[in-house]
C-alpha positions in Angstrom: 98.6 96.1 116.1 97.8 92.3 115.7 94.6 91.7 113.9 94.5 88.0 112.9 93.3 86.5 109.6 92.4 89.4 107.4 90.0 87.6 105.1 88.0 86.3 108.1 88.0 89.7 109.8 86.9 91.5 106.5 84.0 89.0 106.2 82.8 90.1 109.6 83.5 93.8 109.4 83.3 94.6 105.7 85.8 94.8 102.9 86.7 98.4 103.6 88.8 97.5 106.7 91.6 96.2 104.6 92.6 97.5 101.2 93.7 94.1 99.9 90.2 92.6 100.4 88.5 95.3 98.2 88.4 93.0 95.2 85.6 91.5 93.0 86.4 88.0 94.2 85.9 89.0 97.8 82.7 90.9 97.0 81.2 87.8 95.3 82.2 85.6 98.3 80.7 88.1 100.7 77.4 88.3 98.8 77.1 84.5 98.8 77.8 84.4 102.5 75.2 87.1 103.2 72.5 85.2 101.3 73.2 82.1 103.4 73.0 84.1 106.6 69.7 85.6 105.6 68.2 82.2 105.0 69.4 80.8 108.3 68.7 83.8 110.6 65.4 85.7 111.1 66.4 88.3 113.6 69.2 90.9 113.0 71.9 92.0 115.4 70.9 94.0 118.5 71.7 97.7 118.9 74.7 96.8 121.0 75.8 94.3 118.3 75.6 97.0 115.6 77.5 99.5 117.7 80.2 97.0 118.6 80.6 96.0 114.9 80.9 99.6 113.8 83.5 100.3 116.5 85.5 97.3 115.5 85.3 98.3 111.8 86.7 101.8 112.4 89.4 100.6 114.8 90.7 97.9 112.5 90.6 100.1 109.5 92.9 102.7 111.1 94.9 99.9 112.8 94.7 101.2 116.4 94.5 99.5 119.7 91.4 99.6 121.9 93.3 101.8 124.5 94.2 104.3 121.8 90.7 104.4 120.5 89.3 105.0 123.9 91.7 107.9 124.4 90.6 109.3 121.0 86.9 109.1 122.0 87.6 110.7 125.4 89.4 113.6 123.7 86.6 113.9 121.1 83.9 114.2 123.8 85.7 116.8 125.8 86.8 119.0 122.8 85.1 122.4 122.7 84.0 124.2 119.6 83.4 121.1 117.4 81.1 118.2 117.5 82.4 114.9 119.0 82.0 113.2 115.6 84.1 115.8 113.8 86.7 115.8 116.6 87.0 112.0 116.5 87.3 112.1 112.7 90.1 114.7 112.8 92.1 112.6 115.3 91.9 109.5 113.2 92.6 111.2 109.9 95.5 113.4 111.2 97.6 110.4 112.4 100.9 110.5 110.6 100.5 106.9 109.2 97.0 107.8 107.8 98.3 111.0 106.3 101.2 109.1 104.7 98.6 106.7 103.2 96.4 109.5 102.0 99.5 111.0 100.2 99.6 107.7 98.3 103.2 106.9 99.4 102.3 103.3 100.1 99.2 101.2 99.0 97.9 100.4 102.5 97.6 101.9 106.0 99.4 98.9 107.4 102.3 99.7 105.1 102.2 103.3 106.1 102.6 102.4 109.8 105.7 100.3 108.9 107.0 103.2 106.7 106.8 105.6 109.7 108.0 103.0 112.3 111.1 102.3 110.2 112.0 106.0 110.1 111.5 106.8 106.4 109.5 110.0 107.1 110.4 113.3 108.6 108.2 115.9 110.2 109.5 119.5 110.1 113.0 118.2 109.2 113.2 115.7 112.1 113.0 111.9 111.7 110.1 110.3 113.4 109.1 106.7 114.1 105.7 107.3 115.8 102.8 106.3 113.5 100.2 107.8 115.8 101.9 111.2 115.8 99.3 114.0 115.4 99.9 116.2 112.4 99.1 120.0 112.5 98.5 122.5 109.8 101.9 124.0 110.0 103.8 120.6 109.9 105.9 119.6 106.8 106.0 115.9 106.1 108.8 114.7 103.8 110.5 111.5 102.8 114.0 111.2 104.3 116.7 111.8 101.8 118.2 108.3 102.3 114.8 106.7 101.6 113.8 108.5 98.4 115.4 106.0 96.1 113.9 103.0 98.1 111.9 100.4 96.4 109.1 101.2 98.9 108.0 104.1 96.6 107.9 102.1 93.4 104.6 102.8 91.7 103.9 106.0 93.6 102.7 107.8 90.5 100.3 105.0 89.6 98.8 105.1 93.2 98.2 108.8 92.9 96.2 108.2 89.7 94.2 105.4 91.4 93.7 107.3 94.7 93.5 111.0 94.1 94.9 113.3 96.7 92.2 114.7 99.1 91.6 118.4 98.9 92.9 119.0 102.4 96.3 117.7 101.6 99.1 119.0 99.3 102.1 117.0 98.0 105.1 117.8 95.8 106.2 114.6 94.0 109.5 116.2 92.9 110.7 117.1 96.4 108.6 114.3 98.1 107.3 116.8 100.6 103.7 117.7 101.6 101.5 119.2 104.3 98.0 119.4 105.6 96.4 122.5 104.0 93.2 122.5 106.0 91.5 120.4 108.7 89.8 117.3 107.3 86.1 117.1 107.7 83.6 114.3 107.2 82.4 116.1 104.0 85.9 116.3 102.6 87.0 112.7 103.1 85.1 109.4 103.5 84.9 108.0 107.0 85.7 104.4 107.8 82.4 104.0 109.5 79.5 105.7 111.3 81.3 107.6 114.0 78.1 108.6 115.7 77.3 104.9 116.3 80.9 104.4 117.6 80.4 107.3 120.1 77.1 105.8 121.2 78.9 102.5 122.0 81.3 104.3 124.3 78.6 106.4 126.0 76.7 103.4 127.3 
C-alpha cells in the first residue's frame, strides 16, 4: 500500500502509525507543532474530522487499503456472538503480516508485509505470499527452511527483548515456528486506535 511521506503522515495521524517515527526527536517536533497549532486555532476538529483521523490512523498502521478496511468493517458489523469492535480487532490482528510482526521476526509491519509477499513464511507447511491471509487457532506459522539463514532475521533475539511476545501467541526460536494460542482481544493487546470511533465513521 502506498502511503506517501511517512514523517508528514505521522505528524497528522500520530507517531504510532509507523514504528520508525516513534523516537524522541519526532516527539519533540510533534510537541512543538502542537503548541503552534493551539496558538493559531481556537476551534478543534469536528466529530467527522475526529472519526476520519482515527480511521486513517488505524488503516495506515496496519497498512491496508480503503477497500480492505471497508470489507473488514462490513464483516465485523455482521458477525454474531461478538461485538463489532472485538470482531474488527480480531480481523486486523490475525492478518499474517501482523502476526509475523507480533512474533518479532522483523522490526516493522511494512517489513512483515514484504516478508510474506516474498514467500519467506509458511502456513501449515505450505508457502504463502498473501500478507492479508487470516490466521486461525490451528494454523502453524513457520519460516521457510531456505530463509532461516537469511539476513532478514538478524537481530531477532534483540527484538524479542524489546517487544515481548503477546500472551495469545507462542513462538519457538529454535525451530522458528509459532502459532496463535488464543483469539486476541482488546484487553490482551493494544489497539492502533479507537475502533468504536472508526465504526461510527462507517455507520454514517
